[in-house]
C-alpha positions in Angstrom: -33.8 11.4 -41.0 -32.2 9.3 -38.1 -29.5 12.0 -37.4 -32.0 14.8 -37.6 -34.4 12.9 -35.0 -31.4 12.2 -32.8 -30.3 16.0 -32.7 -33.8 17.2 -32.3 -34.5 14.6 -29.5 -31.4 15.2 -27.6 -32.9 17.8 -25.3 -35.5 15.2 -24.3 -33.0 12.5 -23.5 -32.8 13.2 -19.7 -36.5 13.1 -19.5 -36.6 9.7 -21.1 -33.9 8.4 -18.9 -35.7 9.7 -15.8 -39.0 8.0 -17.0 -37.2 4.7 -17.6 -35.6 4.9 -14.2 -39.0 5.5 -12.5 -40.4 2.5 -14.4 -37.5 0.4 -13.1 -38.1 1.5 -9.5 -41.8 0.9 -9.8 -41.4 -2.6 -11.1 -38.8 -3.4 -8.3 -41.2 -2.0 -5.6 -44.2 -3.9 -6.9 -42.2 -7.1 -6.9 -41.3 -6.6 -3.3 -44.7 -5.8 -2.2 -46.0 -9.2 -3.7 -43.1 -11.3 -2.7 -44.0 -13.9 -0.1 -40.6 -14.1 1.4 -40.6 -10.3 2.1 -44.0 -10.7 3.7 -42.9 -13.5 5.9 -40.0 -11.5 7.1 -42.2 -8.7 8.0 -44.7 -10.9 9.8 -41.8 -12.4 11.7 -40.5 -9.0 12.7 -43.8 -7.9 14.1 -44.2 -11.2 15.9 -40.9 -10.8 17.6 -41.7 -7.2 18.5 -44.9 -8.4 20.0 -43.1 -11.0 22.1 -40.8 -8.3 23.4 -43.8 -6.2 24.3 -42.8 -3.4 21.8 -46.2 -3.4 20.0 -49.8 -4.1 21.1 -52.0 -6.9 19.7 -53.9 -4.3 17.6 -50.8 -3.1 16.0 -49.8 -6.7 15.2 -53.4 -7.4 13.8 -53.1 -4.2 11.7 -49.6 -5.3 10.2 -50.9 -8.8 9.6 -54.0 -7.5 7.8 -51.9 -5.1 5.7 -49.4 -7.7 4.6 -52.0 -10.4 3.8 -54.0 -7.8 1.9 -50.8 -6.9 -0.2 -50.4 -10.5 -1.0 -54.1 -11.0 -1.9 -54.3 -8.0 -4.3 -53.7 -9.0 -7.9 -50.6 -7.7 -9.6 -50.6 -5.1 -12.3 -50.5 -6.2 -15.9 -47.0 -4.6 -16.3 -45.5 -6.4 -13.5 -46.9 -9.7 -14.6 -45.6 -9.0 -18.1 -42.2 -8.2 -16.8 -42.0 -11.3 -14.7 -43.0 -13.6 -17.6 -40.0 -12.1 -19.7 -37.6 -13.5 -17.2 
């Protein structure tokens, strides 16, 4: 039965690979969204841009609010499970 399943499932192999790739990309994006080091770098960049006068105080506040909000949101169950496997 294994050989028959393999032959019949062969046309779907590219779809399974694409789904697997999408899951890996999603996991990596979620890790970066909730990584405090990435958030700190983003806050440092916006602060430097503010000092140079490239952005307004409102833009700085908006970015800070967005970054802190990302860090404050709970991680998805899939992301926490993947992290615990490491």
